[in-house]
N, C-alpha and C positions, 0 to 999 in steps of 0.2 A: 365718247362712250362707244365701246365696241358693239357689234351686232349681237353678240351673246349676252352682254350685260343688259341689253334692252329687253331680253326675254325673262319671264318669271322663273323662279326656281322650282318649277314643276312642269308637268305636261300642259300643253295649250288646249283650251276648250275650242270647239268649233266657232264659237262667238269671238274668241280672241283671234283665231285665224282670219275670220272675216274682217275684223277691225284692222289687222295688219295689212290685209289686202287693200283696204280703203285708205290706209295711211300714205303719207308722202315718202316714207322711208323705203318702201319696197314697191316694185312694179307688179310682183306676183308672189304669193305665198301658197304653196301646195302641200296639203297634208298627205304624207305617203302612207302612214299607218294610222288607223283609227280604232279605238276601242271604247267600250262602255265603262263608265266609272260612276262613283257616287261622291258628291261633294261632302266632305266631313262636317262642315259647319251647318249645312242645310239639309243634308240627306237627299238632295235633289240628284236625279240621274242626269248625267251629262256625257256627251261624246268627247273624247280627248285624243290628241295626237302627241306621241313622243318622238316623231320623226317628220320633219318638214323640209321642203326645199324653199329657200329664200332667194328671190331674184331682184337685182337692181339693174340699172342700165349697163353696168360694167362687169358684173359677176353673178354667178349662181352658186349658192352654198347649200350643201346637204348637211343638216344638223340633226343630232339625235340627243335625247335626254336619257341619262342613266345616272342619277344622283346630281348631275349638272349637265348643262348643254355643252356639246362639243361639235366641232366641224369635222366631218369625215370626208368631205370632198369640196373643192373649190375650183370652179371653172371660170376663166376670164371670158368675157363676152365682147370685148372690143373688136370691132370689125367683123362681127358674126351676124349674118343676116337671119339664118334659121336657128333658133335657140333650142329646137327639139332635141338635138344630139346632146347638148349641154344638160338639159333637164333629165334625159335618160341616163347620162353618166352619173348624175347626182342620185337618181333613184336606185341605180345599181349599187352605188357605194353604200347607200343606206341598207339595202338588202344584204350586202356583204358584211357590213358592220353588225347586223342583227343575227345573221346566220353565217359565221365565218366558214369558208370552205364549201358552202352550199349556196346555190342561187335559188331564191324563192320562185315559185311558179306564178 
């Protein structure tokens, strides 16, 4: 199963982001964008993210949800000591995907 197939067909709740962080599949999951939403079935308010960075030992992927999840950046992490630059690359790719031609402040 691909990394995208393991994600639900909707934005991730912060509870789901936390569960992914605790799973063995990823070393780190970072929500880049967060917004308030209401669950249709329960009318419960929830914070969701349609843009996250997924990190394993070998790669970091920036993924966004717009009708379906897609990878907007993938950075190899083999032999990388400091992952900060890779995470920033992924965050910038998400910003560019959300605001083409403009960099969010």
